Phi, psi and omega in degrees: 000151176283133177257124174254112181267105184265121182220123179277071187220149171275123181227142001282163181210144177283348182293159185301322182294329178292317177297317180298315179300312182296315182292324178290320176299316177301314182295320176300313182295317179293338177275001177099005181285147172265101192231145172228131178270122183255118187231158168286151179276091179230153177069202186264353180068214180111168183288125176289325178300315181290316184293317185261358181067040183282161178280336181225156174279136179269120175297127185233135171245116180258118186263146180292139178220165175270107184272068178231069183093155186296316184297310181296320177298318181292318178297316179293328176297322178302313179291325180295313181288330176296316179294318183291319187270350189298333183262359182287149182243149177049048184253153169240136178253133177239137182217178183216148187279070178288339178206195187253012181203340189292345180276346194302322184290347180302324180298329183290345183286338180082008178269165165294137179219145182232154182218139169274130180242123187248010182201164174295144180237126174277147182292126173208178186295319184293309180295321179299317177299316184292315184284343186304318185244015185293143182276332180185155182232138173251107178263141184276349169204171188292327180294325176295319178299314179302318180298317182293320178295317182291313189275336186233002178066022178291140177291141182299332180288348178272352186240123171251148179257115178226104178298172174297178187223199185209150170261101186294338180297331178299337185246017183281333178269103184283126179248135180291158179299317182296315180296317180297318182293324177296318180293327183265355180075030179263151181296140181276341188255012180251151173273125187234125170257129186251133169244126179250127177158170178282151180276086184241135188298323185293348179279349182077043185299334185299338182294334179294317177295319180296316181292321179299324179293341181264355182256156179242291184283334185269150180232137173265119180256116176272141178236110178218159179056038174246153176303136185295337178294343182274348186303315180304327180292318178295321180293321179295332181283349189272153166270335185204145181243136187251137172241123182271176178168133184231145175287347183283350181222123184298322181297314179297318187280323190245326199245350186280161174221079189296128177296333181299330180301314182292323177295318177299315182299327182277348191279341183080022178239150179294152185240134172239116187239149171297137184278076180247156176303324180295314179292326180291344176298331182250316188259149172225180177297343177291334184244343189209166169260158182228147172238159181289129180304138176067015180248094185294325179295318179293321177299313180297318180297317181293323177300312179301315182297316183289330179294346178273007179057067178299158187297336182268004187297309183296326178295316178298317179299314180296319179297320179296316179301318181290317185294324186293342179297341178276357187243032178286154176300324182296315179294322178298311180297321180299319179292320179295319178296325176300316179295319179298318184291340177284000000 
C-alpha cells in the first residue's frame, strides 16, 4: 500500500522535528515502503536529500495553504490534504502531532491511519475524535503510552513505544578531540562539557549558567543554531556531554525523547544526564552518569568528578556505543512498518 506521511511542517528545517521527519522518511523508503511526504507549501522548499544529506530523495507533495498566521495556514492545510487524498486508493496515512488539530480530518478519509505521538495529550473533542478510529499509535516513551490508555481508552495493543533514533553513519568517521577543537577554534588545554540543543525554556536552560558560575577550570559550551551536520564535530571536541531535564516542566521531565541522547551515545564521549524518568527510558548507570534535576551544585560537582576520568568512564562509554545500535532510524521504521502490515 502507498503510505502518505502527512505533516503540518515547514520543510526543510534545521529544527529537531525537521531532522526527525527527514530521517524517518528516509528509513521508510530504504525499508522498501512506497511513501510520499505531504506538506503545506511554506518557505522556500528544496530537496530534502540535499539539505539533510539523505541516501535517497524523499517524494514530496507540497499543498497550497493560506500563509497568514499559523492557525489559518493549518486550517487551510487540513482542507488541502483532504481534497488531495480523497481520491487515493489502497492508502495508509501516517502523521505526527506537530500541533493540536491539523490532523483531525485524516479520520474523514476512511483510510487506515497511524500517528506518532510525542507528548502527553489531555482529553478533548479533537483528540477523542482522532483516536476513536485510529489503527495504531507510535508513542516515543512509556509515559505517553500510559497517558493515552488512561485518557482515551486506547488498547495497549494499539500502541507501540519507539523512542527517537539515530543515523550511525554520521558518527562513523572518528575525529580526535584535538583535531575537532582545532577545526572549531576551541582551546586545547581546557576541560569542556558540551550541551547541544535549542535554547528553550522548558528544558531548564538556566541550570547551565548556574553551574558554570560554580566551576573554575571547566567550561560549559553551548551549541545552538549550527548546521546539524556539524554536531559530530562538536561532540568529538568535548570531554563530557550534558543532557538536561527539569521537574518544572512535565514534558521535559516525563515525556521527551531527546535525539541528542542517541547522538551522545554514538560519539564515544561520557554522558551526564538529568535524572528524569524521560532520560531513564534510554539511559542507565551502565551507560551514563546522572545529576539531580534542578540542582546546579550537584551538576557542577558531577562535572568536576567526571573530568578526573573515574575508573568506570570507559566502560560506560563502551556500553553506550553498543546500546545505541538498537536505536537506528532503520530499525525504528522497520518495526513501525511491521505494525502497519498487520
